[in-house]
Each structure stands twice: as structure tokens, then as C-alpha cells.
N, C-alpha and C positions, 0 to 999 in steps of 0.2 A: 504494498498499499503506500504510497504517493506521502509523503508529508505534508499537510499546510502549515506553514509559519508564516503570521499574519505581523507588523509590527506595528503599532500605535505611539506617536507619541502624545504625552500630558504632563505639563510643567501644572505640581501640587505644590506650593512651598508648605510646611511644616508651622509655619507662623502665619498670624493674618500680615495681611499687605503693610509692606513699610514699617513692619514692627521688629524692634531691635531683639538681641538675645545674649546670655550672661554665661552661658558655654559657651565660653574662648576658645574656640584652636585657633593657637599661633602659629605661623610660618614666619622663618627668616626671610627676608628681604636683601639683609645685608648686614656684616660680609657674607658674601658666596664663595664656596656652597653650602655655608651656615657658620654662626658665630660663637658658638655655645663653646665652653672652655673645655677642651681635650682633656679629661683627667689622666688617660692612660690606651695606649693604644694594643691591640691583641694582632699579632706578627706569626704565621705561621707558612710557612712556601707550600705552594698553591692552595692557597683558600685563601678568600678577601681579607683584605686589612679592616678594621676594625679601630671603632675611633666611642669613646663613650662620654659624657657629659654630663652635667647636673639635670636635675628633673627628670631620669629617664630618658633621656636624646643618646641614641646611639647609632651610627649610622657607620656605612659600608661599604667600598671601595675595589674598585680589580688596577685603578691605576693612580690610588694617590690624587687624582684631578675629580672625578667625578664622582660623589655621593649620595647614596640612596639612605634617604630615614626608612627608619623600621619603627615598626610598632613593639612599643617591648611592656605595656600593660602596666606602668607604676610611673607615678613621678616623684620616685624617688631616685635620691643621687648614687649616680651610676660610677666607681671609683675605680676597680681594675678590673680588667679582663685578661682571661688566658684560652687558648684552644685546649681540648684534654681529649687526647686518644679517642679512645672508641666510647658505643653505647654499651648497654650490658649483653645488649644481644649479637656485639662485636660487628654492627653491620656501618657507623657513621663515625663524626669525632662530633666533638661536644664544642658548643662555645659556653665557657664558664664568665659569669661577671658578677661582682662583690661591688655593695652595694650599701647606702644608710639602713642602718637601727638593724643590722641583721639579717639581710635580703642577699638572696641569690637568685640569678637568672639561669637559669636553662636553655638552649637552643639548638636547635640539630640540625636546624636547615635556615636560621640567619633572619626568618621572618614571622615564625610564631614561639615565644619562648613563654617559660613555666615560669613561676614565682617561688620559692622556697623561701619559707619565714623560718631562722632558726629562732625565733625567740625571744631577740635581745633586743635595747636599744642602741647595743655597741654596734660604732660603722664596719664596715671589713673595706680597711686600706690597701689591702694587694692579695691579688690571687696569683696561683702561680699552680703547675701542673707536672709530675716527671709520667711517663707514659700508664703508668696503675693506678696512682694515687694525685690528686688536688687538695691543693693547700689554700686555707685562707684567713688575712693574720686580720688584727685591727686594736681598733680601741680595749684599754684595759686589759692588757696583754692576751687576747682575745686568738686560739687557735682551733679551727675548726678541719678537719680531713674528712675527706671521701673518696669511695671507690668505684663512683657509678658516677658522681655530679648532683645527685638527689639525695641522699644520703650522708647528713653531713653526722659530726662525733665536735665535740667541742672536749678539746686533750688540757689538761692540768699541766701548770709549769710555776715552775717557782722564778716569775719573774715580777708578781705584784698587779698592781693597777697602769704599770709603763704599757704606754698608748702606742702599737706596734702598726709600724707604714708601709713595708715593703718586705714582698719576700719573693724568692727564685730556685731556681732548680738548675744545674750542671748538669748535660748529658755524663751517664755512670760516676756520678759524684752525690752532692747531698742536699740538701734542701737548707737556703741561708735566709732569716729573717731579721729585721732590723727596726730599730724606733726610736725614741726617746733616749733622752740620757745619753748617747752611746752604744745604744743596748743595739748586738749582735750576737747572733745564736740560731745554732748547728742540729742537723737533724740528719739520722742518717733515712728516716721513715718518714718524719711527720708528727710521731708520737709524743718520741723523747725527745726534748731537747736540752742541749749542753749553753753556754753561754760562754763567747770566747770575748780576747781581744778588754778586757774589764777597763783597764787603764787607760785606753787610748785616746778617749776624748768624752767630754761631758756633752758635745753638740749634739743634737737631735738628729740622726739619720733621715731622710726621707725615701729612699730608691736601693735596689739592690740588684747588679746584673749579673750574668756569667761571664769570664772571661775564659781564653784558650786554655790556661791554665790555675785559674784561681776564679775573683770576683771582686769587682768593685762599689764599694757604697757611697754615696752621697748625701750632703744633709747641709743642715743651716750654717751661714757665715763662711760658705765655700771652702766647708772640709771635702776632702774626699781621702776613701782610704781602700786597701789595697791589700785583698791575699794570693801569697804568692806560692802557697803550697796545695791548691788543689781542693783541702779537703775544708777549705773557711777558718783552719785555724793558727795562722801564720801574717797577722794584718801591722801595714804597718802607714801612718800619713803619709800623704803627697801632697806637696804643697804645687798650686795649680795657678796661683794667683788671684782665684775669684774671693769676693769679697762678698757676693751675694748671694744668697741662698740657692741650693742646688735640688731640684729634683727625676733629673733624669741623666742619663748615662751610656753611651753607646762602645762598644768594641768595635774600632774603625781596622777595614782589613791592610795593611800594606803588603805590599809583594816584597820590597824592601826591606822588610824587619820579621825577617823567620824565623831568625833565632832568639827573639824578644822573649824573655818568661813572661810577660802577659802585654807586648804590642803596643800596640797605639790607643788610644783612649779619647773621648767628647764629654764633657760635662758642658751641664746647661743648667739654666734656673734662671731668677727674677735680677733681668736685666747682662746675664752672665750666657757666654759662648764661648768653651776653649780647647782648642786641641794640644797634645802632647805624647811626647815619644816616650814611651814609663824608664826604660832603660839609661836615659839619660838625664830623663826629668827636666824637658825642654817643652814650654811652651805658649800656644799661642792665643791674643785675645781676637776670636774670630767677629766681635762687634768695632773691631776697630776701625774705625770713619777714614783713613789713612789708606786700610786695604784694599784694591780693587773693587770686590764685588763681596761687602763685609755684611756678615746678617746683623738681621734688626735687633734693637737692643729690645726687647721683646720679655714677656716670660712666657720660659718652655716647663713643660709637664712631661711630656715622654718623650721619647728618641726610640731610636732602634739604628744599625745597619743592616742599609740595601741591597745585597752585591758590591754594588761601586759607588755609592752615591748615602752619605749621613741622612737621616729623615729626627724632623725636630720639629714635635708640635705644641699648643699650648693655649694662651689665653686670647681670645677673641676667634675662632677656628683655627689660627694660623698653623699654615704646616709647611716648613720652610725644610728647600732642598741644599745638599751641598753639595759638588765635587772637586777632584782634584782634575785637570785636564791631564795632566801628570804624573807618575809618581814624585818629580821632586815640586811643582809648583804648589801655589796655595790653593787654598779649599775656595770655590766661586760659590754665591750664594745665590739662592733666588726662593722666591713664592710662583706656585704655580698657576694664582693668579694673585695679584697684586689691588684687590679695593680696598678703599678709603677706611680707613680704620679711628680715623679724628673723631671727636666728641659732639657729638652735634645736638644741638639748644633747642630749636623749635622750627615747626612747620606749618605751612600754608599752604591755599585749594585758589586754584584760579583755573581760568576755562580758555583753551585755545582755539582760537577760529581759524579756516583753514576752505581751501577748495584746492581740490583736486581734479585733476583731468587722470580719466583711464583711456582703452583703446581695447573695443571686441570687433568679432567681425560679426555681421548683421548681412542678411541674404550675400554671401560673400566678398563683404565693402565692409572696409576699414572704418567704423564710426566710432568718437569722439563723443563721451558724458564728461559728465560735465557735473561732482558733487562736491555739496555747502556739509561742511563738519564741524559740531563745537564736540572738543574734549575737554575731558576732565584732567588737570594736571595736579601734581602736587609738587613742593620744594622744600628740602631740610636744607640748614644753614647750621656750621660748628668752626669748631676750630680749626687747624690747617696753612690758612684756612678753607674752607670747604663751601661748596653749593653742591648739589645734587638735586637732580627732577624726573620726576617720572611721571607717566601720564597713568598708571593704576596701581602704581606703591609696589611693585612688583618689578620690574627692572628700574634700576636708576640710572642714569647717566651725569658726567663730570661735568660742571656749568665752564664755559670759559669767564673768569675772572675779570674786574677792572685794573689797571695796571699797580689802584695805589694799595692795592689787597695784602701785599706781600707783609706778616709779620703780624696782622689782627687775626682776631678770633669774632665770628661772628656769632650775635647769642640772641637775636630775635630776627622775623620774618613777617609780612604782612602784608595782605593785595588789597585791589580795586578792580574792577574789570579792566581786563589791560596790559597792567603793569603790577610788578610787584617793588616791595623794596625792605631790601634788610638793612640793618644797624650790629655792631659790636663796641671793641674796644677800641680807644685812643680816637672816639668821636665816627667814627665811617658810617659814612651812609652810601650806596649802591644800589643802584635800580635796573629791574630791567624790563623795557616796555614791550608791547606786543609791535614784532617785527618782521620783515619776509624775508629770505634767503633763496635765493631759484633754487631748483636740481633739474637735472638734465637728465632724462632718463630714453633709453633707445628701447622699441616694444617691436621684434619682428614677428610677422605673423604669414601661417598658411593659409589659404581656402582650399576650397573641396577642388578646385580645376586644376591645383599646384602654383598658385599664380601665388608668390613670394610681397611681402608689402613689408616695407623699412619706414615704423615712425616713431618720431623724435617727438618729444615730452616736455615740457619744462614746470616744472610747479610748483610752488612758491611754501618755504616750509615756516612757520610760525615760531621763532628762536625765543617767545617768552619765556623765562626762565632757566634759557639755556646762555645768554648773553647779556654781560652786565657791566654798566657804565657808572662810573663814578657820579657821584654828585655832593656839593660843594659844604661841606659841615659849620657851622659856627663855631659849633665846643672842640675841645682835647676830653669831656669828660667820655669815660667809658658807655654807650647805649647799648637798651636793651629792653626795650618796653618797644611794641611797636604798631598800630591798631589804624584802621580807617573807617570814615564813617562811610552814611549810605549817600549822604554829599558828597566823598569824595576824596574828603579832608584826608588826611595823612598826619598822626600826632606820634613826637618818640621819647619814650624818655630813659632817664639813667642816673649815673652818681652825681652825688651832690645837690637832689632833687630840680637836677636839669628837666625840663619840655622843651620841645622843637616842634613845632608846626611847617606845613605844607598845603597846597593847594594841588600841587602836582608830581611830589614826587621827588621833583629834581633840585627845586630851588625852598633853602629853607630859612627860617627867620627862632630865634629864640624870643621863649615866653616865661614872663612873670612864674614863679615859683612863691607856693606858700613856706615848704621844705627843703632842708639841707638831704633830708635821709633818704638815699638810695633807692630811685622807684622801676622797681623791674619789670613792670606792669602797666601797660594803657590797656582800655577800652573803651570804644563806641558804646551809645546804646540808645534808645529813643529821646532818651531825659537829658541826651548830653554825652560825660566823660567822665570817668573815674581815672585814678591811679595810683597803686598800691607799691608798699616797697617792708622797710625794713624798719624794724622796731610796730608793726602795726600799723605803719602809717595808710590812711586811706584817702586823697583829694579826692574833690566834685567838682566839677565845673558844667556851669548850662550853656557853655556858648564855648568850648573846648579852648578860652582866653584866660579869664578869672576864673581862679580855681582856689577852692576853701576845702578845710580839713572837714573831717568825717570823725565818728569813733568809733574802731575796730572793737573795743574789750579785749583786746591782745596787745601782748609784744612781743611774740611772733614774728617771724616776718613773713608777711602775706606775699609769697612768691605772685604768684600769676590771678587774674583776675580776668573770667572769662563773661559775656554773656549770650544768654544759653534761652533764645527763643522770649520766653517772660520773667526770665531773673538772672543775676547775679549768682554765679557760682566762684570764691573765689579758693584757694587752696596755699598751704604754706609751709611752713616749718612744724615738724614734730606734729606731726599729722593733722595739721592744722584745717578745719574746713567752714567758712563761712557760708550764706545765701542771704540775698537783698534782692527785696522786688525795684526799690528807686538808690539803692546804693550808697543815703543818707544811714536808715537801718540795718542792722545787718544783727543775725543768728547764728550762733555757734551749733556746730552739728560733731554728732561723734562718729571719727574716721574709727576705732579700735585699736591705733596703732600708733608710732612716735617715726614712723620715718617720714621725710621732708617731702612732702607733693610738691609735682610741680606743673603738673596742668593738669584742664578736667574740660569731657567735653561734652555733646548731645548729641543723641544719634536716635530722631523722633521722641519717644517719652522717654528714652532709660539713658543716664548718666553716666560714663566711667572718666574717672581721676588714675592718673603715674604717677612714680614718683621714685624715691630712691631704693637702691639693693633690689631694684624688676616689682613692685609691689604694684597690682592692676587692682584699682576697688571699681566697684560698681552702686547703683541704685535707682530705681524705679520714680521716687518723687526728690530727689536729694539731701533729704533728709534721712534714712535711715540708710547706708553703708555698708559695703557685702566685699569680704576681700575675693577675686575671685584668679585664676587660675593664670600662671605664669609660664617664661621658658627662661628667663634669663636672673641673674642677680644683679644687671649691671643696672645702673642709674637711667631714668626713664625719665625725658627732661620735657617731649612735645609729646605732641598726640592733632592726630588731625582725622579727618573722614574724608577719602575719595571715591565714591561709588558708595559700592554695599560695605567695604571695608573702612575699619578700626586701625590707623595709622601709627605706631608710636617710634620715636626716634630718642637714641641717649649714648651713654659711653661705649668705647670704641665703638663706632661704627654704626653702634646696633639700631637696626631697620625690622622693626617686626609690624609682620599683619597678622588678622583677624577679619575674617567672614562674619558679618554683625548681623545682612541682611541677606536676601535669596537676590542674585546678582539677574540682570537684565535680561542675559542671553538665556532661552532655555533650551535647556540638552536635550538632543538628539540620536538616534539609535539611525550610525549611517551602514550600519552591517550589523547581519543576525546571523545565526543557524540558516542554513537553505533546506538541508540535508539528513539525513538520517545521521553523517556518518561526522557534522559540521558542530561545531561549540565556542566558534568567534564571535564575540561583536564588539564594536566598535562604535564608542560614543562619541561627540563631539558637545560642544562645551566651553567655560571658561576656565582657567588656572583659579582652585581655591576652590571649585562646588566640589557640594557633596550630592552624588546619584543615590538614587537608589533603582534598578530597575526590576522589575515583575512578569513575572507569567505565569497564562492559568490555559483550563482548554475552554472556558469561557470567559464572557466577559462582567464576570460577577467573582467570582471566587480564583484570589489571586493570593500567590508565593514570593515575597516579598526578599530582593538580598538585603547584603548589609551593604551601611551607606559605602562607597566610594570615594576617596576623592580624586578630582583630577589633575595630577600635578607636573604633566608634562606642560612647556609654554607655550603651543601650539592650541594647546585648549582639546590634545584627542586623551582618550584612553580606552586601551585595550585589556579585554578578559578573556580568558578562557574559560566556559561553563560546562564540564560536564555535563551536568543534571539536566542538559538541556535536551540530550538527546532522547528523553522517553517523557511523556507518552508523545502520540505521534500526533496530535491535531493542538497547535499551540500559539498561543498570542503572546506579545511583549511588550509592555510601553516601559518607558522611561520619566523621571520626576527629579527635579531638583530637590536637595534637604538643607534644610541647616540644623545643624550636630549641635 
């Protein structure tokens, strides 16, 4: 019997039209491929590389350039990872991950993870494995062993409450664990442990790695210890010249040093990366700016030697490669990608208008069509100086800065139709107008008669947000607040109570202020203007020219205030949240935390606030606030909305996005199983969309899939579903959901 398969396209949102969500699913937009702090790397020949990070984030890669985020099923911090032999039925390897609060993750396919809870609050900071036994170590001298990756036993030891921070195993050797107060311990089996080198150092060791004939441990204050016994019993300190805390080490393969007792090493950590030849104790600072291709001064948390290159990874998802072109040459360091990692302090949105020409065949003749477009754009500004621009908040481009921007920090940005204005240190004022640059494209078409056509089109590209120009500033005070009114007037604020005004964003004049407090925020509303700042300062103005003080009821710095449809919401130091309908009378709201709050936004009826240590708050009414999920501990400084996405920017170039509303483009089924032997679905939609597809034998009873996320930048999603082979007659439909 031939199978009847029909595809129906239905769009059904799980939320009412326009409603926002509290279940935020954050994704990295910058740095790419991700900006999480890489705590450890799991490496084994023939297996994908694994990077583990905070809040349950785990990524895999086959080439150290393109990374895939895996769903781990936990938001606990992941601390270390290792591949472990085979499963109990001896058919496949396992990936083991140690984590916060006695958590072990186990996976055999790197796609699905089983959580093992060891029933302790101790964090498990290190994990390693021999062919037959896995060891996890952590807080309060925790040592656990497992022979199958699933069942774990805590082992007694004499280390008291010393925290263990790292563990390793050397082929045909022993287990070595290291920790606080100079602890080094060895074990032949992971069960019985002996302390070694008791008087070597009191510095905390953070990591230990195997060498060809021994071990290397690195720790706080640049301490490096090397064992040359092969059994972890003969340790000596090595002077590498490092003074920052060290968290990673790698054994360098040097063919010119075949007989060296322990070869060449690289050690890395807090603004440290040094290479050394141990036999002569010769060390080189690889971050020295005078070198041809130095390593950046960053925080490195993990590292290894990969055939012919050194790999170090750490803060903000940085993955650094180092190679020696020849044996005698110096290391050349590079990043597979180099996204901006400067602090970002503010974001603003605008609309980019354009008219695009396109050509297509009609009745075998080329026809030119004209399309008027209006696209949302978002701009983020920060240190560096840095200005980034994006259309949807997913991929970002670096803007062309004005000539006077060198050495400044951009702290604020605002927009009105057709122009953006950024402000920052030293009184800098920069603007980006709506302007157009030609883009010529050559189009080659061949009709059904075999006639070839070449059509050259010139389109105009809107450079709003991409090209910036200097505006003359009347002050040298640091400027941070910037806003535009409905009439188009800009006002900027900053240090020593300074207030500036402009009707066009290019020519500025100084206003009379009634305070010397640092005004970090200024905002327009239907009743006039307010400015907020240090020591609970609030100024109000009906016309933007004459300013008076209002009572805030707090001495905390009111970092930023936003007019959100029908009310002000102001946020600041120590979790401060204030609300007002007129800018004069303010009500304190309870945030439930002491983190500094830096920005606030509203999407339809829901309010969101972000702050230091990655905190995110949500409220349905601006009165009751709840802490929401986050993806980072990096301070989040700015908040904006573009389309259905919430965008936040902050430390280390962090840009996070979360889909809070259904996107305007509904998903479609581009391909579905058309015969009993097929099982492939191809959906089209937008990046970040979650799609559920249903199948049924009638139009009444449906079986739904799990929500599937569109992660491909092209908006396509490919699914293999063998369950569609039966029964013979089926209908399919796809719909967008917001998780």
C-alpha cells in the first residue's frame, strides 16, 4: 500500500500574541562561538574535544573552531571532565563531568547526559580516569572512585578538610591529587592515599598533569612543582618567573629534547603564559608584547598539547593556539576567532530603512524589482573603544569609529529616528546618521532558451550604526547618560553633574545643573526629563533646561532609570529598585538581592532587570521581582529589545540573547517523509525559534515532538525521526513555541 503523507503548516504560539515569558533561554551572541568561562577541557585521541563551563554549559568540537552546545540537563557549574574507558558492557567510552554540589554527569554519546547525585554539597573540582577506574576530587578532601562511571564511593583519607583542586593519572603510573596548602597526594588505586612533599610549599595547587617521566603541579602565586620519579614521590619547585596564579599546564613535545628528564613545559593562569625547558630551567614570558605574536594577557584555566601545538582556554570562551614554525623558533600565538572581548556598557535600538533592487526572470526576460525595507538594528558600546552593530542581535559587526575615539570608553548610547549618539570618557560625543553607501552586484541569469543575461545592480546600504563621526563636546567630563525625547532632542549627563543638550546630536551646549553628583542616567518621558546618579540623586525637568532635585529616599547610586510605557523604573547599587509615575514621588521595591543592578527594560507587560554577577530579574508589575535563569556570572550592564529578543551586554564583550516572544516568521515544513523508507524532516524558520511538530493519522489526534531549537544561522532545522515510518497514513504540522 502506498503511504499517504500530507503536510499542514500551522502556527500556534504557546503564549497570547505579544506576551512575554519568564522562562528565559539564553544564547551567546558574543564572544563566538561562546563566551562562557572554560573551566576544563577533555581531550582523547579520536574523540571530540569537550569544554565545560558554568551553569551546566558543555560544548563539543571536532576542530577546536566550530563548537556545538550540548544539553546537559543541569544548571550546576561544571568543573572538570575526562573520558573514561568503556561502559560496563564494554561497547563504548564515557564522558564524565564533575560539578557543583556532588554532581557527576555521565554520557556515552555526548548528546544525552545522566546526572549522578553523590549526596554531598562538596564541589568536585577535578576528575580523571585510568582504563579501569575514575577518580573525582573536591572540597573537604572529597575523593570518590568509580569503576563504571555511575556508582561512586567516597574514600577515607587523612587530609582533614583540605580542599582538593586537581587530579590526574599517568599511563602505567599512579593517581596524583593536589589541593590547598601545598597538598600533593599519590595513590596506586585511588583508594589508599599517601601525602607527598609535605614541606615543599604552602601555596594552593590548582592543577596537576602527567609528564613523560613524572608530573607537574601548578598553583597560586606562580608556583610550579615537578616530579621526576614517575611515581609522584620526588618533587621540586621550579622558578618559572610567573607571579600570577597558575591554573593550567601542558607538556610540550620537543623533538630536539628527546632525552630531557621531563621535557619542556607551558604553564598558564591569571595573565600568565610561560614556556620553559626544565633541564636548564629556561623560561620565556609568552605574553611579552615585544614578541612577534605574543599570547594575550588573559585568564587561562585549562590547556593541553595537541600533536604539534599548544592549546589554552579560559575566561570568556577564549581558545588560544600556539605553534613553533620550526624547532628553534618562538611560539606564534593566535585565536581561531577574535571577537571583541571589551566591556560593553550600553545598548540602543533603531530602524534602518532601505530600498533594495533584485532581478529575476519573467517570461524568459530579466525583470528588476524594487523592495522598500525597514529593519531593526541594535548597537552596543563599550571599552576599547568598541561599537558593535547587529540587525537581530545574533551576529554583530564592528563599527567604524570616529578619528577622535582613540583611548576613550563609550559608556552610553541612545537613538532617535535616523541617528544614534554615543557618549563616554573625556566628554566624547559621537554620532552615526542614516547614510547610504553603494553596493554593486553582478547577476548572471540564463533563461529556458539558453540565453544568458548579465545584470549589474547598484543597491544602497544604510550605514546607520556602522559609521560614526565626531561631534564637538563642550566638556571634558566623563559622560554616561544619554537619551532622546519624542521631539528629537538629545540630553547627555555625566561627572560633576554635567548636563548637555542638542537638537540634532551633532551640536551640543552645556546646561545649568543643580548638583555635582555623577549623573549616570538621563531619560525622557511625556512630562519632561529626569536624571539620576550617585548618592541617590534624582533631578527632574519639565523642559530639559531648568532642573530641580527630587527626593529618592536612598543614598545608593541610582545607576539607570527608564521610562517604560507608563512608569519609571530605576535600578542601582545594592539591588536598589525604585518606581514612579511622575519622576517626583518614588516607591522602593524589594529586589531580594544586594547585587548592583544596571539596566531595566519592558516587553509588553513584563519587566526585566540585569546587574552584576550575571543577575537577571523579572517582574509582571515592576513591584514583585523574581530572580530568573542566567548563563553567566559576568556583570550585565545594558539591556535592550530587538524584535522578539531580549539582548543584554556586559563584561568581557558578553552579549546574550533570549527569545521572549514568538518571532514574526512562522516555521514551515520544507521536506517531510514521502515514502515508508524515509524519516527526514526539514523545517525552515528563524534562529532561536523553538519548533514542535505533530503527527497523526487524522486531523483530531496528534502526537507532539519535544521542542526543537533552530540554531543554524540560515534558519533551517534537519531532523531524522524513524517513528514516522508507521502507521501508513499520516499528517504533519509544525508550530512555533516559546519554552
